[in-house]
C-alpha positions as CSV (number, residue, x, y, z in Angstrom):
1,M,0.0,0.0,0.0
2,N,3.0,2.3,0.5
3,S,3.5,2.5,-3.3
4,T,-0.1,3.4,-3.7
5,I,0.2,6.3,-1.2
6,E,3.4,7.4,-2.9
7,K,1.7,7.5,-6.2
8,I,-1.2,9.6,-4.9
9,A,1.2,11.9,-3.1
10,A,3.2,12.5,-6.3
11,A,0.0,13.3,-8.2
12,V,-1.1,15.7,-5.5
13,R,2.2,17.4,-5.4
14,E,2.2,17.9,-9.1
15,Y,-1.4,19.3,-8.9
16,H,-0.3,21.8,-6.3
17,G,2.7,23.0,-8.2
18,G,2.7,26.8,-8.5
19,A,0.0,27.2,-5.9
20,E,0.2,30.0,-3.3
21,S,2.4,28.7,-0.6
22,G,-0.3,28.6,2.1
23,H,-2.2,26.1,0.0
24,G,0.7,24.3,-1.7
25,W,2.1,20.9,-1.2
26,W,3.6,21.6,2.2
27,H,0.2,22.5,3.6
28,V,-1.1,19.2,2.3
29,D,1.8,17.3,3.8
30,R,1.3,19.0,7.2
31,V,-2.4,18.1,7.2
32,R,-1.6,14.6,6.2
33,H,0.8,14.1,9.2
34,T,-1.4,15.9,11.6
35,A,-4.4,13.8,10.6
36,M,-2.4,10.6,11.0
37,A,-1.2,11.7,14.4
38,I,-4.8,12.5,15.5
39,Q,-6.0,9.1,14.2
40,R,-3.4,7.3,16.2
41,D,-4.2,9.3,19.3
42,E,-7.9,8.9,19.0
43,A,-7.6,5.2,17.9
44,R,-10.6,5.4,15.6
45,G,-11.2,5.7,11.9
46,N,-9.6,3.9,9.0
47,P,-6.0,5.2,8.8
48,L,-5.9,4.5,5.0
49,V,-8.9,6.7,4.4
50,V,-7.5,9.4,6.7
51,E,-4.2,9.5,4.9
52,V,-5.7,9.5,1.4
53,A,-8.4,12.0,2.2
54,A,-5.8,14.3,3.8
55,L,-3.6,14.1,0.7
56,V,-6.5,15.0,-1.7
57,H,-8.5,17.4,0.5
58,D,-7.6,20.6,-1.4
59,I,-7.9,19.2,-4.9
60,G,-10.4,21.5,-6.7
61,D,-10.3,24.2,-4.0
62,Y,-10.6,27.6,-5.6
63,K,-7.8,28.9,-3.4
64,V,-5.4,26.5,-5.1
65,K,-6.1,27.0,-8.8
66,G,-8.1,30.3,-8.7
67,M,-11.3,28.6,-9.7
68,D,-13.5,25.7,-8.7
69,D,-12.9,22.4,-10.4
70,D,-15.5,19.6,-10.5
71,T,-14.7,16.4,-8.7
72,G,-13.1,15.1,-11.9
73,A,-9.6,15.9,-10.8
74,V,-9.8,14.1,-7.5
75,E,-11.7,11.2,-9.0
76,K,-9.0,10.7,-11.6
77,I,-6.2,10.6,-9.0
78,L,-8.1,8.1,-6.9
79,K,-9.2,5.8,-9.7
80,E,-5.7,5.7,-11.1
81,S,-4.4,4.7,-7.7
82,E,-6.4,1.4,-7.8
83,L,-7.7,1.9,-4.3
84,P,-10.6,-0.3,-3.1
85,G,-14.0,1.2,-4.1
86,E,-15.1,1.7,-0.5
87,V,-11.9,3.7,0.3
88,I,-12.5,5.9,-2.8
89,R,-16.2,6.5,-1.8
90,E,-15.3,7.4,1.7
91,T,-12.5,9.7,0.5
92,L,-14.8,11.5,-1.9
93,Y,-17.4,12.0,0.9
94,I,-14.7,13.7,3.0
95,H,-13.5,15.7,0.1
96,E,-17.0,17.0,-0.6
97,N,-17.7,18.0,3.1
98,I,-14.4,19.0,4.6
99,S,-14.2,22.7,3.8
100,F,-15.1,25.6,6.1
101,R,-17.3,27.0,3.3
102,K,-19.3,23.7,3.2
103,S,-19.7,23.8,7.0
104,L,-21.6,27.1,6.6
105,E,-24.2,25.4,4.4
106,G,-25.6,23.1,7.1
107,A,-24.8,19.9,9.0
108,V,-23.7,16.8,7.2
109,A,-23.4,13.2,8.4
110,R,-20.2,12.8,10.4
111,T,-17.7,10.0,10.1
112,P,-14.6,9.5,12.2
113,E,-12.4,10.0,9.2
114,L,-14.1,13.3,8.3
115,D,-13.8,14.5,11.8
116,I,-10.1,13.7,11.9
117,V,-9.1,15.2,8.5
118,Q,-11.2,18.3,9.0
119,D,-9.6,18.9,12.4
120,A,-6.1,18.5,10.9
121,D,-7.0,21.0,8.1
122,R,-8.4,23.5,10.5
123,L,-5.4,23.1,12.9
124,D,-3.1,24.2,10.0
125,A,-5.2,27.4,9.7
126,I,-4.4,28.5,13.3
127,G,-1.4,29.1,15.5
128,A,2.0,30.3,14.1
129,I,1.5,28.5,10.8
130,G,-2.0,29.8,10.5
131,I,-0.8,33.3,10.9
132,A,1.8,32.8,8.2
133,R,-0.7,31.3,5.9
134,A,-3.2,34.1,6.4
135,F,-0.8,36.7,5.4
136,S,0.6,34.7,2.5
137,Y,-2.9,34.2,1.0
138,G,-4.0,37.7,1.7
139,G,-0.9,39.1,0.0
140,S,-1.4,36.8,-3.0
141,K,-4.9,38.3,-3.4
142,G,-3.8,41.9,-2.8
143,N,-5.7,42.3,0.5
144,E,-4.6,44.9,2.9
145,I,-2.9,43.8,6.2
146,Y,-5.2,46.0,8.2
147,I,-7.5,48.9,7.6
148,P,-8.2,51.0,10.6
149,G,-11.9,51.4,11.2
150,E,-12.9,48.5,9.0
151,K,-14.9,46.0,11.1
152,P,-15.1,42.2,10.5
153,V,-18.2,41.1,8.7
154,N,-20.5,38.2,9.7
155,I,-19.6,35.2,7.6
156,D,-22.8,33.2,7.7
157,S,-22.9,31.5,4.3
158,G,-20.6,29.8,1.9
159,E,-21.1,32.6,-0.6
160,A,-20.3,35.3,2.0
161,Y,-17.1,33.4,2.9
162,R,-16.0,33.0,-0.7
163,N,-16.8,36.7,-1.6
164,S,-15.1,38.2,1.4
165,Q,-12.3,40.7,0.6
166,S,-11.6,41.7,4.2
167,C,-8.2,42.8,5.3
168,V,-6.1,40.0,6.8
169,I,-6.5,41.0,10.4
170,N,-10.3,40.9,10.1
171,H,-10.0,37.4,8.7
172,F,-8.9,36.3,12.2
173,Y,-12.2,37.4,13.6
174,E,-14.3,36.2,10.7
175,K,-12.8,32.7,10.7
176,L,-9.6,31.8,12.4
177,L,-10.6,32.6,16.0
178,T,-13.8,30.6,15.6
179,L,-12.0,27.3,14.7
180,K,-11.0,26.4,18.3
181,D,-14.7,25.8,19.1
182,K,-15.3,23.8,15.9
183,M,-13.0,20.9,16.6
184,N,-14.5,17.4,16.2
185,T,-12.0,15.4,18.3
186,S,-10.6,15.8,21.8
187,T,-7.0,15.7,20.3
188,G,-7.9,18.5,17.9
189,A,-9.5,20.6,20.7
190,R,-6.4,20.2,22.9
191,I,-4.0,21.3,20.1
192,A,-6.3,24.1,19.0
193,A,-6.4,25.6,22.5
194,G,-2.7,26.4,22.5
195,R,-2.7,27.6,18.9
196,H,-5.7,29.8,19.5
197,R,-3.9,31.5,22.5
198,F,-0.9,32.1,20.3
199,M,-3.1,34.0,17.8
200,E,-4.6,36.0,20.6
201,L,-1.2,37.0,21.8
202,F,-0.2,37.9,18.2
203,L,-3.2,40.2,17.8
204,E,-2.6,41.8,21.2
205,Q,0.9,42.7,20.1
206,F,-0.2,43.8,16.6
207,F,-2.7,46.3,18.0
208,K,-0.3,47.5,20.7
209,E,2.2,48.3,17.9
210,M,-0.6,50.0,15.9
211,G,-1.4,52.1,19.0
212,K,-4.9,50.8,19.0
213,G,-5.2,49.5,22.5
214,T,-6.3,45.8,22.6
215,S,-7.5,43.4,20.0
216,D,-11.0,43.7,21.6
217,D,-11.3,47.1,19.9
218,N,-11.5,45.3,16.5
219,K,-14.3,42.9,17.4
């Protein structure tokens, strides 16, 4: 099975070539390893499904290629891998339902594997790495770092999330600081708590340097 995983990983790495660094191969690789660590710690879920789903989770995401793809790209990679049909079906289900945007569109049936891979993906969006990724992506889209007086907006739908052009600092309040309370697993929640606090400290320092008092002023 190692050769199968290596084949999938190679295809995913090629797909992500040229992507903005926050959504490139190394993001995928981090999510993969975090998901596998959570799976071992939680001792639930199919580790093969977890690893494969983590590898392909961003295939077709508009943040990678600049536009939405249909499921054809991920289906092609999975079918060429010759994985068992059930593994492919479970992986496609996770792929369809993992995104933050999808979570704004209503509840979906949970599986242990979806819980684990979603937590791993969200953990990569917070903490020190999350901060770096936020500014990397914001810079790639030409978004301002911070606009004094501009308040965060209420992101209450997938469409609102996709269309948001907020400055990077507001993105913390619109999404990143909400992720701690959206973890599915106890392992994810434990890791998220420390990363969340690091973001709070970063924002406190940011606003101190801006001469704006505390980060509470931006809420």
